[in-house]
C-alpha positions in Angstrom: -178.8 89.4 -121.0 -178.4 87.0 -123.9 -175.3 88.6 -125.3 -173.0 85.6 -124.5 -175.5 83.2 -126.1 -175.8 85.4 -129.1 -172.1 85.6 -129.6 -171.6 81.9 -129.4 -174.4 81.1 -131.8 -173.2 83.7 -134.3 -169.7 82.2 -134.2 -171.1 78.8 -134.8 -173.2 79.8 -137.8 -170.2 81.7 -139.2 -168.4 78.4 -139.6 -171.2 77.1 -141.8 -171.1 79.9 -144.4 -169.9 79.1 -147.8 -170.6 75.4 -147.6 -172.6 74.0 -150.5 -173.4 70.8 -148.7 -173.5 69.9 -145.0 -172.0 66.6 -144.0 -172.9 64.6 -140.9 -169.7 65.9 -139.3 -170.8 69.5 -140.0 -174.2 68.9 -138.4 -172.7 67.1 -135.4 -170.1 69.9 -134.9 -172.7 72.6 -135.1 -175.1 70.8 -132.7 -172.2 70.3 -130.2 -171.4 74.1 -130.3 -175.0 75.0 -129.9 -175.3 72.6 -126.9 -172.2 74.1 -125.2 -173.6 77.7 -125.9 -177.0 76.8 -124.3 -175.4 75.0 -121.3 -173.1 78.0 -120.7 -176.1 80.3 -120.9 -177.6 78.3 -118.0 -180.4 76.7 -120.0 -181.8 73.6 -118.2 -180.3 70.3 -119.3 -183.7 68.6 -120.3 -184.5 71.6 -122.5 -181.0 71.5 -124.1 -181.4 67.8 -124.9 -184.8 68.2 -126.5 -183.6 71.3 -128.4 -180.5 69.6 -129.9 -182.4 66.4 -130.7 -185.0 68.4 -132.8 -182.3 70.4 -134.6 -180.3 67.3 -135.5 -183.4 65.5 -136.8 -184.5 68.4 -138.9 -180.9 69.2 -140.1 -180.5 65.7 -141.5 -183.9 65.9 -143.3 -184.7 67.0 -146.9 -185.3 70.7 -145.9 -181.5 71.1 -145.5 -180.1 68.5 -147.9 -182.1 69.9 -150.8 -181.8 73.6 -149.9 -179.9 76.0 -152.1 -178.2 77.4 -149.0 -177.9 74.7 -146.3 -176.2 77.1 -143.8 -179.2 79.6 -143.9 -181.6 76.6 -143.6 -179.9 75.5 -140.4 -180.2 79.1 -138.9 -183.9 79.0 -139.9 -184.3 75.7 -138.0 -182.5 77.0 -134.9 -184.7 80.1 -135.0 -187.9 78.1 -135.2 -186.8 75.8 -132.4 -185.9 78.8 -130.2 -189.4 80.2 -130.8 -190.8 76.9 -129.8 -188.8 76.8 -126.5 -189.8 80.3 -125.7 -193.5 79.4 -125.9 -194.4 79.5 -129.6 -197.1 82.1 -130.2 -197.6 85.3 -128.2 -200.0 84.7 -125.3 -202.5 87.5 -124.6 -204.3 88.4 -121.3 -207.7 86.7 -120.8 -210.3 89.3 -119.8 -213.4 88.4 -117.7 -216.8 88.5 -119.4 -218.0 90.7 -116.6 -215.7 93.3 -115.1 -213.5 93.4 -113.1 -210.8 91.1 -114.5 -208.7 89.9 -111.6 -204.9 89.4 -112.1 -202.9 87.9 -109.2 -199.1 88.3 -109.0 -197.2 85.5 -107.3 -193.5 84.8 -106.8 -190.5 85.0 -104.5 -189.5 88.0 -102.5 -187.2 90.3 -104.5 -188.5 89.1 -107.9 -189.9 92.6 -108.5 -193.7 92.0 -108.1 -194.5 95.4 -106.6 -192.7 97.4 -109.2 -194.1 95.1 -111.9 -197.7 95.7 -110.6 -197.1 99.4 -111.4 -195.6 98.6 -114.8 -198.6 96.3 -115.7 -201.0 99.0 -114.4 -199.4 101.7 -116.7 -199.4 99.3 -119.7 -203.1 98.5 -119.2 -203.9 102.1 -118.7 -202.2 103.0 -122.0 -204.6 100.5 -123.7 -207.7 102.2 -122.4 -208.3 100.2 -119.2 -208.8 101.5 -115.6 -206.7 99.3 -113.4 -206.7 99.1 -109.6 -203.6 98.0 -107.6 -204.3 96.1 -104.4 -201.7 95.9 -101.6 -201.9 92.3 -100.2 -198.3 92.1 -99.2 -198.7 93.0 -95.6 -195.5 91.2 -94.3 -192.6 93.0 -96.0 -191.6 96.3 -94.4 -193.0 99.3 -96.4 -194.4 97.1 -99.2 -197.8 98.9 -98.9 -196.1 102.3 -99.1 -193.9 101.2 -102.1 -197.0 100.1 -104.0 -198.7 103.4 -103.3 -195.7 105.3 -104.6 -195.5 103.1 -107.7 -199.2 103.5 -108.4 -198.9 107.3 -108.0 -196.0 107.4 -110.6 -198.0 105.2 -113.0 -201.1 107.4 -112.5 -203.4 104.5 -111.5 -205.6 103.9 -108.4 -204.5 101.9 -105.4 -206.5 100.0 -102.7 -204.4 99.8 -99.5 -206.7 99.8 -96.4 -204.1 98.2 -94.1 -200.8 99.7 -93.2 -198.9 96.5 -93.6 -195.6 95.8 -91.8 -197.2 92.7 -90.3 -200.6 94.2 -89.6 -203.8 93.1 -91.4 -205.3 90.1 -93.2 -204.3 89.9 -96.9 -207.1 87.5 -97.8 -209.7 90.0 -96.5 -208.1 92.9 -98.3 -208.1 90.9 -101.6 -211.8 90.0 -101.1 -212.9 93.6 -100.3 -210.9 95.0 -103.2 -213.3 93.4 -105.7 -216.3 95.3 -104.3 -214.3 98.5 -104.1 -213.3 98.1 -107.8 -217.0 97.5 -108.8 -218.0 100.6 -106.8 -215.3 102.8 -108.4 -215.8 101.3 -111.9 -212.3 99.8 -112.3 -212.3 97.1 -115.0 -209.0 95.4 -113.9 -207.8 94.5 -110.4 -204.1 93.7 -109.9 -203.4 91.9 -106.6 -199.8 92.2 -105.3 -199.1 89.3 -103.0 -196.4 88.6 -100.4 -193.2 86.7 -101.3 -190.6 84.7 -99.3 -186.9 84.2 -99.7 -187.7 80.6 -100.5 -190.6 78.2 -100.9 -192.4 77.5 -97.6 -195.8 76.2 -96.5 -197.0 79.5 -95.1 -196.3 81.3 -98.4 -198.1 78.6 -100.4 -201.1 78.6 -98.1 -201.5 82.4 -98.1 -201.2 82.5 -101.9 -203.8 79.7 -102.2 -206.2 81.4 -99.8 -206.0 84.7 -101.8 -206.6 82.7 -105.0 -209.7 81.0 -103.6 -211.0 84.4 -102.2 -210.8 86.3 -105.5 -210.9 83.6 -108.2 -208.4 85.4 -110.4 -208.8 85.2 -114.2 -205.0 85.2 -114.6 -202.3 84.2 -112.1 -199.0 85.5 -113.2 -195.8 84.0 -111.8 -193.1 86.8 -111.6 -189.6 85.4 -111.9 -186.3 87.2 -111.7 -184.5 86.4 -115.0 -181.1 86.5 -113.2 -182.0 83.8 -110.6 -180.4 81.0 -112.5 -181.4 77.3 -112.4 -183.4 77.8 -109.2 -186.0 79.7 -111.4 -187.1 76.4 -112.9 -187.4 74.7 -109.4 -189.4 77.7 -108.0 -191.7 77.7 -111.1 -192.4 74.0 -110.7 -193.1 74.5 -106.9 -195.6 77.4 -107.6 -197.2 75.5 -110.4 -197.9 72.5 -108.2 -198.7 74.5 -105.0 -200.8 77.4 -106.2 -200.9 77.1 -110.0 -200.3 79.9 -112.5 -201.4 80.7 -116.0 -198.4 82.7 -117.3 -194.9 83.8 -116.5 -193.6 87.4 -116.3 -189.8 87.9 -116.6 -188.3 90.8 -114.6 -184.8 92.3 -114.8 -184.2 91.2 -118.4 -181.8 94.2 -118.7 -179.4 92.5 -116.3 -176.0 91.0 -117.3 -176.6 87.5 -116.0 -176.6 84.6 -118.4 -180.4 84.3 -118.3 -180.8 80.9 -119.8 -183.1 79.7 -117.1 -185.6 82.1 -118.5 -185.5 80.2 -121.7 -186.3 77.0 -119.8 -189.4 78.0 -117.8 -191.9 77.9 -120.7 -190.7 74.5 -121.8 -190.4 72.9 -118.3 -193.7 74.2 -116.8 -195.8 74.3 -120.0 -196.8 77.9 -119.2 -196.0 80.7 -121.6 -194.0 83.8 -120.9 -196.5 86.7 -121.2 -194.6 89.8 -120.2 -191.1 91.0 -119.9 -189.6 93.9 -117.9 -186.3 95.2 -119.3 -185.5 98.3 -117.4 -186.0 100.4 -114.2 -188.5 102.8 -115.7 -192.2 102.1 -115.5 -192.3 102.3 -119.3 -189.7 99.5 -119.7 -192.4 96.8 -119.9 -194.1 95.0 -122.8 -195.8 91.8 -124.0 -193.4 89.0 -124.6 -193.1 87.9 -128.2 -191.2 84.5 -128.5 -190.4 85.1 -132.2 -189.0 88.6 -131.6 -186.9 87.3 -128.6 -185.5 84.5 -130.7 -184.7 87.0 -133.5 -182.7 89.1 -131.0 -180.8 86.1 -129.6 -179.7 85.2 -133.2 -178.7 88.9 -133.9 -181.5 89.3 -136.5 -182.8 92.4 -134.8 -186.3 93.2 -133.6 -187.7 95.7 -136.1 -191.4 95.1 -135.2 -190.8 96.3 -131.6 -188.8 99.2 -132.9 -191.7 100.2 -135.2 -194.2 99.8 -132.4 -192.2 102.1 -130.1 -191.9 104.7 -132.9 -195.6 104.6 -133.5 -196.3 105.2 -129.8 -193.9 108.2 -129.7 -194.3 109.9 -133.1 -197.6 111.4 -134.1 -198.6 110.9 -137.7 -199.3 114.6 -138.2 -195.8 115.6 -137.0 -194.2 112.9 -139.2 -196.1 114.2 -142.2 -195.2 117.8 -141.4 -191.5 116.9 -141.2 -191.6 114.9 -144.4 -193.1 117.8 -146.3 -190.4 120.2 -145.0 -187.7 117.8 -146.1 -189.3 117.2 -149.5 -189.6 120.9 -150.3 -186.8 123.1 -151.7 -184.1 120.6 -151.1 -185.0 120.4 -147.4 -184.1 124.0 -146.6 -187.4 124.4 -144.7 -186.1 121.8 -142.2 -184.5 123.9 -139.4 -182.4 123.2 -136.3 -185.7 123.5 -134.3 -187.1 120.6 -136.2 -183.9 118.7 -135.8 -184.1 119.2 -132.0 -187.7 118.2 -131.9 -186.9 114.9 -133.8 -184.0 114.2 -131.4 -186.3 114.7 -128.4 -188.9 112.4 -129.9 -186.2 109.7 -130.4 -185.1 110.2 -126.8 -188.6 109.5 -125.7 -188.4 106.0 -127.3 -185.8 105.0 -124.8 -182.0 104.5 -124.6 -180.2 105.0 -128.0 -178.1 101.9 -127.4 -181.2 99.8 -126.8 -182.8 101.1 -130.0 -179.7 100.4 -132.0 -179.6 96.9 -130.5 -182.9 96.2 -132.2 -181.4 96.6 -135.6 -180.2 93.4 -137.5 -176.5 92.7 -137.3 -175.8 95.1 -134.5 -174.2 92.3 -132.4 -171.1 92.8 -134.5 -170.6 96.3 -133.1 -171.9 95.6 -129.7 -169.0 97.2 -127.9 -169.3 100.5 -129.8 -173.1 100.6 -129.1 -172.5 100.0 -125.4 -170.0 102.8 -125.3 -172.5 105.3 -126.7 -172.7 108.4 -124.4 -176.4 109.1 -124.0 -175.5 112.6 -122.8 -174.4 113.6 -126.3 -178.1 114.2 -127.1 -178.3 116.6 -124.1 -175.1 118.4 -125.2 -176.5 118.8 -128.8 -179.8 120.1 -127.3 -177.9 122.6 -125.2 -176.0 123.9 -128.3 -179.2 124.4 -130.3 -181.0 126.0 -127.4 -178.1 128.5 -127.0 -178.8 129.8 -130.6 -181.1 132.7 -131.5 -184.3 131.8 -133.4 -182.8 133.3 -136.5 -179.7 131.1 -136.2 -181.8 128.0 -135.8 -183.9 128.8 -138.9 -180.9 129.9 -141.0 -177.7 128.1 -139.7 -175.7 129.5 -142.7 -175.4 132.8 -140.9 -173.5 131.2 -138.0 -170.0 132.7 -138.3 -166.9 132.6 -136.0 -168.1 135.2 -133.5 -171.6 133.5 -133.3 -170.0 130.1 -132.8 -167.9 131.5 -129.9 -171.0 132.9 -128.2 -173.0 129.7 -128.7 -170.1 127.6 -127.3 -169.9 129.8 -124.2 -173.7 129.6 -123.7 -173.8 125.9 -123.9 -170.6 125.1 -122.1 -168.8 123.3 -125.0 -165.8 123.9 -127.3 -166.2 126.1 -130.4 -165.3 123.0 -132.5 -168.4 121.2 -131.1 -170.7 123.9 -132.4 -168.9 123.9 -135.8 -169.2 120.0 -136.0 -172.9 120.1 -135.1 -173.8 122.6 -137.8 -171.8 120.6 -140.4 -173.5 117.4 -139.3 -176.9 119.1 -139.5 -176.3 120.1 -143.1 -175.1 116.6 -144.1 -178.1 115.0 -142.3 -180.6 117.4 -143.9 -179.1 116.7 -147.3 -179.4 113.0 -146.8 -182.9 113.0 -145.4 -184.0 115.4 -148.1 -182.9 112.9 -150.8 -184.7 110.1 -149.0 -187.9 112.2 -148.6 -187.9 113.0 -152.3 -187.9 109.3 -153.1 -184.2 109.2 -153.8 -183.4 106.4 -151.4 -180.2 106.3 -149.4 -177.5 108.5 -151.0 -174.1 107.0 -151.7 -175.3 103.5 -152.9 -174.5 103.2 -156.6 -176.7 101.3 -159.0 -180.0 102.0 -157.3 -182.5 104.9 -157.9 -181.3 108.0 -156.1 -178.3 106.3 -154.5 -175.6 108.0 -156.3 -175.5 105.8 -159.4 -178.9 106.5 -161.1 -179.5 108.3 -164.3 -178.9 112.1 -164.3 -176.6 112.0 -161.3 -173.0 112.0 -162.4 -171.5 111.3 -165.8 -169.4 108.2 -165.7 -165.8 109.2 -165.6 -163.6 107.5 -168.2 -160.6 106.1 -166.5 -157.5 107.3 -168.1 -155.0 104.6 -169.0 -151.7 104.9 -167.3 -148.7 105.4 -169.6 -146.0 102.8 -169.8 -143.6 103.3 -166.9 -140.0 104.2 -167.9 -137.1 102.3 -166.5 -135.0 103.8 -163.7 -131.8 102.6 -165.3 -130.4 105.4 -167.6 -128.8 102.9 -170.1 -131.9 100.7 -170.3 -134.1 103.8 -170.7 -131.9 105.1 -173.6 -132.2 101.8 -175.4 -136.0 101.7 -174.9 -136.2 105.2 -176.3 -134.1 104.3 -179.4 -136.2 101.2 -180.1 -139.4 103.3 -179.8 -138.0 105.9 -182.3 -137.1 103.1 -184.7 -140.6 101.7 -184.6 -142.1 105.1 -185.2 -139.9 105.6 -188.2 -140.7 102.2 -189.6 -144.4 102.8 -189.1 -144.2 106.1 -190.9 -142.5 104.4 -193.9 -144.6 101.3 -194.1 -148.1 102.3 -192.9 -150.0 101.4 -189.9 -149.0 97.7 -189.9 -145.3 98.5 -190.0 -144.8 96.7 -193.3 -142.1 97.8 -195.7 -143.3 100.5 -198.1 -144.0 99.1 -201.6 -145.6 100.1 -204.8 -149.2 99.1 -205.1 -148.5 97.3 -208.4 -145.5 95.3 -207.2 -147.0 94.5 -203.8 -146.2 91.0 -202.6 -147.3 89.3 -199.4 -144.6 88.3 -196.9 -143.4 84.7 -197.2 -145.2 83.7 -193.9 -148.6 84.7 -195.4 -147.8 83.0 -198.8 -147.5 79.6 -197.1 -151.1 79.9 -195.8 -152.4 81.1 -199.1 -151.0 78.1 -201.0 
């Protein structure tokens, strides 16, 4: 969503590199480029003005003028101001002192409240809670049925006593759900309310009535990140009409400019608490302003990547794989282990999304977007077409075996050959890393191809003097060289005329210096 903004900011900072000092003109030009980038990304004008004013004030201060690298200092200032716009510190859910904790979802129709209720329920369930989804959207056709399906997929309970489609009292359903949750020992109640295509009195009145009936601990305003500038107007209307405690951004995986999402926290004074960035129920997490700012500036998001890895990979499995790689040059690491590792990485999500969390990946964004996710499936098909012995000892795979494997997995023979070769290379590299050797191929660092005991430094042989291509000139050069050699043979290493030791005299040029 923030690709365009990231590209513009990266290009702006590139112009600052290599400058030992930043003049007023440099600061003004940088601020102007940042302003244009933010306005093109649909960030609200009051937010842009405040943002640029803060950057200019800090860029002209001592922290930049006295810095060793002013350009990096400006990037640091922009990063900190972005974090501030996005809400500063990460905002956590407030839980009630006595269960159940009531969370009410509010927002316009189409913002994704019902789906988000399932995502939030699954997220809370993974943290050891027992959530209950409550269907209070009784106007929209099939809203109750949709919530029931979403709850079933998330593996959480649902309270839907009314069929919906215009039948039933949402306020009464919300009130009864609290008693139901207490009876069934659910510690969190998530109330899905109705939305409208726009702000109207009926919507506000119903939302306010539900709020008064259940006294929610958290009211979350769900906003479509692709809605544009109207997101700010809608947020202000809900804040004044119903009130809310935090914002949830949905559809962050869209390709709209998304700058309005950056404006909401600053304009309303309420922080963004959660973000939904995909269609799957698992594509949902707490919103971290510092990590989002880091992504926008193409600095990556390694913390989120590490958290996802910790959720997916068990420590026992990781230790087992590491021991296999460290022993006997990694020969214990088989294609079965390779397949297991690939499947674990696949569970973490899209490969292109994972790569996008690494620093500097914005520079190869097009290549990342063109990654074919089905390559993992093809690789798995090739490995599964092998016999157990072939997986444990890939060295036995010869031409006839490759042909059989290719036929079984529906690929070309060359694909099988390439996979086996890539596996050996990957095993070799990972084995060096597991044995504490670091990344191979990086000279000058332990285990990186240039450490002691690796290779002997090759002495570069000096190139001989090139001979002329002109036959006459080449003959003259050869005669001159022969004459020099003869003179050197007669007069010693310095080429001086041969003389008796007793009658030795210095040349006239040396006599002048000797007096």
